[in-house]
MIMAR-654307 format. One record per residue (C-alpha): residue in three letters; z, y, x. Coordinates in Angstrom, 2 decimals, decimal comma. Each point is the difference from the previous one (the first is absolute). Example, Ala and Ser with C-alpha at 12.3 -4.5 7.8 and 13.67 -1.06 7.14 Angstrom:
BEGIN
<residu=Ala | c3=7,80 | c2=-4,50 | c1=12,30>;
<residu=Ser | c3=-0,66 | c2=3,44 | c1=1,37>;
//
This chain:
BEGIN
<residu=Met | c3=-41,60 | c2=50,09 | c1=30,71>;
<residu=Asn | c3=3,21 | c2=2,18 | c1=0,11>;
<residu=Arg | c3=3,39 | c2=-0,50 | c1=-2,01>;
<residu=Pro | c3=-0,65 | c2=1,81 | c1=-3,31>;
<residu=Glu | c3=-3,36 | c2=-1,66 | c1=-0,40>;
<residu=Phe | c3=1,51 | c2=-3,57 | c1=0,90>;
<residu=Glu | c3=2,51 | c2=0,85 | c1=-2,43>;
<residu=Ala | c3=-2,17 | c2=0,85 | c1=-2,61>;
<residu=Asp | c3=-2,36 | c2=-2,81 | c1=0,43>;
<residu=Leu | c3=3,19 | c2=-2,40 | c1=-0,41>;
<residu=Arg | c3=1,29 | c2=1,61 | c1=-3,11>;
<residu=Arg | c3=-3,39 | c2=0,12 | c1=-1,43>;
<residu=Glu | c3=-0,43 | c2=-3,67 | c1=0,43>;
<residu=Gly | c3=3,70 | c2=-0,95 | c1=-1,67>;
<residu=Tyr | c3=1,73 | c2=-0,25 | c1=3,49>;
<residu=Glu | c3=3,80 | c2=0,67 | c1=0,05>;
<residu=Val | c3=0,20 | c2=2,31 | c1=2,88>;
<residu=Ser | c3=3,06 | c2=0,15 | c1=2,55>;
<residu=Glu | c3=0,92 | c2=0,96 | c1=3,49>;
<residu=Gly | c3=1,68 | c2=-2,57 | c1=2,12>;
<residu=Gly | c3=0,63 | c2=-1,16 | c1=3,94>;
<residu=Ile | c3=0,60 | c2=-2,70 | c1=1,77>;
<residu=Asp | c3=2,28 | c2=0,21 | c1=3,00>;
<residu=Pro | c3=-1,08 | c2=-0,31 | c1=3,68>;
<residu=Asn | c3=-1,58 | c2=-3,11 | c1=1,65>;
<residu=Gln | c3=0,65 | c2=-2,25 | c1=-3,25>;
<residu=His | c3=-1,84 | c2=-2,95 | c1=-0,40>;
<residu=Arg | c3=-0,53 | c2=-1,27 | c1=-3,87>;
<residu=Ala | c3=-1,18 | c2=-3,90 | c1=0,18>;
<residu=Ala | c3=-3,05 | c2=-0,95 | c1=-2,22>;
<residu=His | c3=0,24 | c2=0,69 | c1=-3,52>;
<residu=Ala | c3=-1,65 | c2=1,24 | c1=-3,05>;
<residu=His | c3=0,81 | c2=2,32 | c1=-2,88>;
<residu=Glu | c3=-0,71 | c2=-0,52 | c1=-3,72>;
<residu=Phe | c3=-1,54 | c2=3,57 | c1=-0,50>;
<residu=Asp | c3=-2,80 | c2=1,83 | c1=1,55>;
<residu=Val | c3=1,23 | c2=2,48 | c1=3,02>;
<residu=Arg | c3=-1,83 | c2=3,23 | c1=1,17>;
<residu=Leu | c3=1,52 | c2=1,54 | c1=3,31>;
<residu=Met | c3=-0,45 | c2=2,97 | c1=1,93>;
<residu=Val | c3=1,92 | c2=0,58 | c1=3,04>;
<residu=Leu | c3=1,45 | c2=3,36 | c1=0,47>;
<residu=Asp | c3=2,12 | c2=-0,80 | c1=3,01>;
<residu=Gly | c3=0,13 | c2=-2,62 | c1=3,02>;
<residu=Ser | c3=-2,07 | c2=-3,10 | c1=-0,49>;
<residu=Ile | c3=0,07 | c2=-3,55 | c1=-1,33>;
<residu=Gly | c3=-2,36 | c2=-2,46 | c1=1,09>;
<residu=Leu | c3=-1,26 | c2=-2,85 | c1=-3,11>;
<residu=Ala | c3=-0,50 | c2=-3,18 | c1=0,85>;
<residu=Phe | c3=-2,23 | c2=-2,43 | c1=-2,36>;
<residu=Gly | c3=-0,12 | c2=-3,16 | c1=1,54>;
<residu=Asn | c3=-1,58 | c2=0,64 | c1=3,98>;
<residu=Asp | c3=-1,59 | c2=3,24 | c1=-1,11>;
<residu=Arg | c3=2,48 | c2=3,10 | c1=0,52>;
<residu=Arg | c3=-0,47 | c2=3,43 | c1=-0,60>;
<residu=Asp | c3=2,05 | c2=3,15 | c1=0,98>;
<residu=Tyr | c3=0,48 | c2=3,12 | c1=-2,00>;
<residu=Gly | c3=1,33 | c2=3,25 | c1=1,06>;
<residu=Pro | c3=0,62 | c2=3,49 | c1=-1,71>;
<residu=Asn | c3=-2,83 | c2=0,40 | c1=-2,75>;
<residu=Asp | c3=-1,34 | c2=-3,74 | c1=0,09>;
<residu=Thr | c3=0,07 | c2=-1,61 | c1=-3,55>;
<residu=Cys | c3=-0,30 | c2=-3,44 | c1=-0,78>;
<residu=His | c3=-0,16 | c2=-2,39 | c1=-3,26>;
<residu=Ile | c3=2,06 | c2=-3,17 | c1=-0,18>;
<residu=Pro | c3=-1,21 | c2=-2,14 | c1=-3,25>;
<residu=Ala | c3=2,75 | c2=-1,75 | c1=-1,97>;
<residu=Gly | c3=0,39 | c2=-3,58 | c1=1,51>;
<residu=Thr | c3=-1,20 | c2=0,68 | c1=3,54>;
<residu=Met | c3=1,92 | c2=-1,25 | c1=2,75>;
<residu=His | c3=0,39 | c2=2,50 | c1=2,70>;
<residu=Glu | c3=2,76 | c2=0,72 | c1=2,95>;
<residu=Glu | c3=1,33 | c2=3,66 | c1=0,44>;
<residu=His | c3=0,67 | c2=0,93 | c1=4,03>;
<residu=Val | c3=1,44 | c2=3,45 | c1=0,46>;
<residu=Gly | c3=-0,21 | c2=1,94 | c1=2,93>;
<residu=Pro | c3=2,70 | c2=1,74 | c1=2,33>;
<residu=Ala | c3=-0,11 | c2=3,24 | c1=-2,09>;
<residu=Gly | c3=0,23 | c2=-1,84 | c1=-3,45>;
<residu=Val | c3=-1,81 | c2=0,93 | c1=-2,77>;
<residu=Arg | c3=-0,12 | c2=2,40 | c1=-3,14>;
<residu=Tyr | c3=-2,34 | c2=-0,74 | c1=-2,52>;
<residu=Leu | c3=-1,28 | c2=1,02 | c1=-3,73>;
<residu=Val | c3=-0,52 | c2=-3,11 | c1=-1,87>;
<residu=Gly | c3=-1,57 | c2=-0,90 | c1=-3,79>;
<residu=Arg | c3=1,15 | c2=-3,08 | c1=-1,65>;
<residu=Arg | c3=-1,52 | c2=-1,49 | c1=-3,14>;
<residu=Pro | c3=-0,42 | c2=-3,03 | c1=-2,01>;
<residu=Ala | c3=-2,29 | c2=-2,44 | c1=1,30>;
<residu=Gln | c3=-3,23 | c2=0,63 | c1=-1,14>;
//
């Protein structure tokens, strides 16, 4: 899926869309959001850990983190820039 398609899907599904990023080599401890998140990596990389399960995402990869899901964020040496959609928990 490309960026325009992803962004159109987000808007169609009621997500508020924005672009963001995290500086290189950052680690965000386990936390959860009160909202649903869908993310597309634009540049760089980020690893998301759900307990002992970790998945790394690079450019054009997408993921969904439902509200209330505990996760950690591990950002690579190039940082990460992403397109993110947020909406109230469904």
